[in-house]
C-alpha positions in Angstrom: -16.3 0.1 20.9 -14.9 -2.9 19.0 -12.2 -4.9 20.9 -10.0 -5.1 17.9 -9.0 -2.1 15.5 -11.2 -1.0 12.7 -9.6 -1.5 9.3 -8.9 1.7 7.3 -8.7 1.4 3.5 -7.3 4.0 1.1 -9.0 4.2 -2.2 -7.0 6.1 -4.8 -6.3 6.5 -8.6 -5.3 9.4 -11.1 -7.9 11.8 -12.6 -10.2 9.8 -14.9 -9.4 6.5 -13.6 -12.8 5.1 -12.9 -12.3 5.6 -9.0 -15.8 7.0 -8.5 -17.6 4.7 -10.7 -15.8 1.8 -9.0 -16.5 3.2 -5.4 -20.4 3.7 -6.6 -20.2 0.1 -7.7 -18.5 -1.3 -4.2 -21.0 0.6 -2.2 -24.0 -1.7 -3.6 -21.9 -4.9 -2.1 -23.4 -6.2 1.3 -19.7 -6.8 2.2 -19.4 -3.0 2.7 -23.0 -2.7 4.2 -21.3 -2.0 7.7 -18.6 0.3 6.3 -18.1 4.2 6.9 -17.0 5.7 3.6 -14.9 9.2 3.8 -15.0 11.0 0.3 -14.0 14.3 -0.7 -17.4 15.8 -2.0 -20.9 14.3 -2.4 -21.1 15.8 -5.7 -18.2 13.4 -6.8 -20.6 10.2 -6.1 -23.7 9.8 -7.7 -25.4 8.3 -4.6 -28.8 10.3 -4.5 -30.6 7.0 -5.4 -29.1 5.2 -2.3 -30.1 7.9 0.4 -32.4 7.0 3.2 -32.2 9.6 5.4 -29.9 12.3 6.3 -28.2 12.1 10.0 -26.9 15.7 9.5 -24.9 17.8 6.8 -21.8 15.6 6.8 -23.1 12.1 7.7 -25.8 10.2 5.7 -27.1 6.5 5.8 -27.6 4.6 2.3 -29.8 2.0 1.7 -26.9 -0.6 1.4 -26.6 0.3 5.1 -23.2 2.3 4.7 -22.6 5.5 6.3 -20.9 8.4 4.0 -19.7 11.6 5.2 -17.3 14.3 3.4 -13.7 15.3 4.6 -14.4 18.4 6.4 -11.0 20.0 5.9 -9.0 17.6 8.2 -9.2 14.1 7.6 -8.1 13.3 11.2 -10.9 15.3 12.6 -13.4 13.4 10.5 -12.4 10.1 11.4 -12.4 11.5 15.1 -15.8 12.4 14.8 -17.1 9.3 13.4 -15.7 7.4 16.1 -17.1 9.7 18.6 -20.4 9.3 17.3 -20.4 5.6 16.6 -19.4 5.5 20.2 -22.3 7.5 21.7 -24.8 5.7 19.5 -25.7 8.5 17.2 -24.9 7.0 14.1 -25.1 3.0 13.3 -21.8 1.0 14.2 -19.5 0.3 11.4 -16.8 -2.2 11.2 -14.3 -0.7 8.1 -13.4 2.9 7.3 -13.0 3.5 3.2 -10.8 6.7 2.4 -11.3 8.1 -1.1 -8.7 10.4 -2.1 -8.4 13.0 -4.9 -7.5 12.1 -8.3 -4.4 14.3 -7.9 -3.3 13.0 -4.6 0.1 11.8 -3.1 -1.2 9.2 -0.9 1.7 9.3 1.4 -0.1 12.3 3.4 -3.1 10.3 4.0 -1.1 7.3 5.0 0.4 9.5 7.4 -2.7 10.9 9.0 -4.1 7.0 9.6 -0.8 5.6 11.0 0.7 8.5 13.1 -2.4 10.2 14.9 -2.3 9.4 18.6 -5.7 9.5 18.9 -6.6 6.9 16.3 -3.7 4.2 16.5 -6.1 2.5 19.6 -9.1 2.4 17.6 -7.9 2.0 13.9 -5.0 0.3 12.0 -4.2 0.8 8.1 -5.6 -2.2 5.9 -4.0 -1.3 2.6 -4.0 0.7 -0.1 -6.4 0.3 -3.6 -5.2 2.1 -6.6 -7.4 2.7 -9.9 -5.6 2.5 -12.8 -7.3 3.3 -16.6 -6.2 0.7 -18.9 -6.7 2.8 -21.9 -4.7 6.2 -20.7 -2.8 4.6 -18.0 0.5 4.5 -19.8 0.1 8.4 -20.9 -0.9 9.3 -17.1 2.4 7.2 -15.7 4.4 8.8 -18.1 3.1 12.5 -17.3 2.5 12.3 -13.5 4.7 11.0 -10.7 1.9 10.9 -8.5 0.2 8.5 -10.5 3.5 6.2 -10.7 3.6 6.6 -6.6 -0.2 5.6 -6.3 0.4 2.1 -8.2 3.8 1.7 -6.5 2.4 1.8 -3.0 -0.9 -0.2 -3.7 -1.9 -3.6 -2.2 -4.5 -3.9 -4.8 -4.7 -2.5 -8.2 -7.8 -2.2 -10.3 -7.7 -2.1 -14.0 -10.9 0.0 -15.4 -12.0 0.5 -19.2 -10.3 -2.7 -20.4 -13.6 -3.1 -22.6 -12.1 0.0 -24.8 -9.1 -2.3 -25.4 -9.9 -3.9 -28.7 -8.4 -5.8 -31.6 -4.7 -6.3 -32.0 -3.8 -2.9 -30.8 -6.0 -3.1 -27.8 -4.3 -6.3 -26.7 -0.8 -5.0 -27.1 -1.8 -2.1 -24.8 -3.3 -4.1 -22.4 -0.3 -6.4 -22.1 2.0 -3.3 -22.1 0.0 -1.7 -19.0 0.0 -4.9 -17.3 3.7 -5.1 -17.7 4.3 -1.7 -16.3 2.1 -2.4 -13.2 3.7 -5.5 -12.7 7.2 -3.9 -12.6 6.3 -1.1 -10.5 4.5 -3.1 -8.0 5.3 -7.0 -8.3 3.2 -8.2 -5.2 -0.1 -6.3 -5.6 -3.0 -8.3 -6.4 -4.1 -7.2 -9.9 -7.9 -7.0 -10.8 -10.3 -5.6 -13.5 -13.8 -4.2 -13.7 -14.4 -6.3 -16.5 -17.3 -8.6 -15.9 -17.2 -7.3 -11.8 -14.0 -9.2 -11.3 -13.2 -6.5 -8.6 -15.4 -7.5 -5.8 -15.3 -5.8 -2.6 -14.6 -9.0 -0.8 -11.5 -9.4 -3.1 -10.3 -5.9 -2.8 -10.6 -5.3 1.1 -9.2 -8.8 2.3 -5.9 -7.3 1.9 -4.1 -10.1 4.3 -2.8 -8.2 7.6 -6.3 -8.4 9.1 -8.9 -11.0 8.2 -12.5 -9.9 9.7 -13.7 -13.2 9.9 -10.9 -14.8 12.2 -9.5 -11.6 13.7 -5.9 -12.5 12.6 -2.9 -11.3 10.6 -2.1 -13.3 7.4 1.3 -11.7 7.2 2.5 -13.8 4.5 -0.4 -12.6 2.0 0.5 -8.9 3.4 4.2 -9.0 2.7 4.5 -10.8 -0.5 8.0 -10.9 -0.2 8.3 -13.9 -2.8 6.8 -11.6 -5.3 9.4 -8.8 -4.7 12.4 -11.7 -4.9 11.0 -13.2 -8.1 11.1 -9.7 -9.5 14.7 -9.2 -8.5 16.3 -12.2 -9.9 13.9 -11.3 -13.1 15.5 -8.0 -13.2 19.0 -9.1 -12.5 18.9 -11.9 -15.3 17.6 -9.0 -17.6 20.6 -6.6 -16.9 23.1 -9.8 -17.1 21.4 -10.5 -20.8 21.6 -6.9 -22.1 25.5 -6.3 -20.6 27.1 -8.8 -22.8 27.7 -6.6 -25.6 25.0 -7.9 -27.8 23.6 -5.4 -30.1 19.9 -5.4 -29.8 17.3 -3.7 -32.2 14.7 -2.4 -29.8 12.6 -0.4 -32.6 10.3 -3.7 -33.3 8.0 -1.4 -35.3 6.4 0.1 -32.4 5.8 3.7 -31.8 7.3 4.4 -28.4 5.9 7.6 -27.9 6.1 7.4 -24.2 9.3 7.2 -22.1 8.7 4.7 -20.0 11.8 5.4 -17.6 10.8 9.0 -17.2 9.5 8.3 -13.7 9.3 4.3 -13.3 13.2 4.1 -13.4 13.4 5.7 -10.3 11.1 3.6 -8.4 12.0 0.4 -7.2 11.0 -2.7 -4.8 13.2 -5.2 -3.2 12.9 -7.7 -0.1 15.5 -9.3 2.1 15.4 -11.8 4.9 17.8 -12.3 8.1 17.9 -15.2 10.3 19.5 -13.4 13.5 17.4 -11.6 15.8 17.8 -8.0 16.0 17.8 -6.3 19.7 14.9 -4.0 20.6 17.4 -1.3 21.0 18.9 -1.8 17.5 15.2 -2.2 16.2 14.7 1.4 17.4 17.9 2.7 16.2 17.8 1.2 12.9 14.1 2.9 12.2 15.4 6.4 13.2 18.4 6.2 11.0 16.1 4.8 8.3 13.9 7.7 8.4 16.8 10.2 9.1 18.7 9.0 5.9 15.9 7.7 3.8 12.6 9.0 5.0 11.7 11.2 2.3 12.3 8.4 -0.6 10.9 5.4 1.3 7.7 5.1 -0.2 6.5 2.2 1.9 8.3 -0.6 4.0 6.4 -3.4 5.4 8.0 -6.3 7.6 7.7 -8.9 10.3 11.0 -8.7 12.6 12.5 -11.2 15.0 13.5 -9.5 18.3 16.2 -10.7 20.4 14.0 -10.3 23.7 11.0 -12.9 22.5 12.1 -14.4 19.5 9.0 -16.6 19.3 6.6 -13.3 19.0 7.6 -11.5 15.9 7.1 -7.5 15.7 5.1 -6.2 12.7 6.3 -2.8 10.7 4.5 -0.6 8.7 6.0 2.6 7.4 5.4 5.1 4.9 8.2 7.8 4.4 9.0 9.4 7.7 5.9 8.1 9.6 5.8 4.5 10.9 2.8 2.7 12.9 4.0 1.8 16.1 5.4 -1.8 16.2 2.8 -4.7 17.0 3.8 -7.8 18.5 2.1 -10.9 17.2 1.4 -14.0 19.5 3.4 -16.2 17.3 4.9 -16.7 14.0 2.5 -16.8 11.0 4.1 -19.7 9.5 7.2 -21.8 9.7 9.4 -19.4 8.5 10.7 -17.8 11.7 13.0 -15.4 9.9 12.9 -11.4 9.8 11.4 -10.3 6.3 11.5 -7.0 5.3 9.7 -5.2 2.1 10.6 -2.0 0.9 9.3 0.5 -2.3 11.8 3.4 -2.7 12.8 6.0 -4.9 16.2 6.3 -5.7 17.6 4.1 -3.0 19.7 1.1 -3.5 18.9 -2.3 -1.6 22.6 -2.7 -0.2 22.0 0.6 1.6 19.2 -0.5 3.7 19.9 -4.3 4.1 23.5 -3.6 5.0 22.1 -1.5 7.7 19.7 -3.6 9.3 22.6 -6.3 9.3 24.7 -4.5 11.0 22.2 -4.3 14.0 21.7 -8.1 13.9 25.5 -8.5 14.1 25.5 -6.6 17.6 23.8 -9.7 19.0 26.9 -11.7 18.8 29.3 -9.0 18.3 28.5 -6.4 21.1 27.8 -2.6 21.0 31.0 -1.9 19.1 29.9 -3.7 16.3 27.8 -0.8 14.9 30.7 1.5 13.8 30.9 4.8 11.4 31.3 2.3 8.6 27.7 1.3 8.7 26.8 4.9 8.7 28.6 5.5 5.3 26.7 3.0 3.6 23.9 5.8 3.8 25.8 9.0 3.3 
């Protein structure tokens, strides 16, 4: 077995987004020649021309070198089976796992499975989420389906497909509209298109937390906290502009047949930083309260945290709803910024609720255990 955890990437996207077409394209890329790909049904992926031999009814080896298998009822069982066969030398070794979800899937349960199964934690770690969006039909899909909104909100990479269908002035307006909406939903995700083969495997699967070439974490890229801060500031300026009693005509001659706020208004993202360290006990209690009060609506949380027992070695956090990956200690800070940095993508949660809760625990370092009072809990009721 490898001495470093195997990165696991989630490929998601709503029905008709072009996810399967993208997967077919990516499987031909040498970058994924040593990957294991878990898909829902072989019938969804046109890989017949790539087959070399059938290892058994569930695992096949393709001409590209990839292994491909179906989800046999339970995703965790499938991953365990792949790892066991790899360990016994029954199938070729692989250095990455790619999981394709169904088009209707809420990505959260798949993330839960990867992040919480004790038997997988030593061998695997979540690399990130790639979400495919249809540029032509994307606005209507986001209007109609909250699952599609969540798929975009939790993504580390967003791939726009069918851009070539957007022609003329109307097509240009549609492209600007969908890009603007995706940026508002997820300001930090890297946005790529399939146009002119821009969405290559290397661009999609180097998501920052783990670089296969160096075996180190690029936490700054992974967090992309600056993008959330910029989006927050832009949002505050926009709200101030529209709250000064100005009479704006919002018709502009456009046919607003979609209600942009139907689902999007409930999704928000923000980040904050803190120079003071938090105690290990405080961090544990903060995470427990976070899950208890906000778990159902916490779509994703990422962070690097200064802990008082060893401030020179920060802890990396990663959570999805009620499930958190076990905290991982880094050997040192990845950059000169030695502050805690936390990023949240949430539904119907205000930033002060979470920021106030966290700062109450950092105040304990200087204020003693009594600094955490019922007043802090009231922030989250």
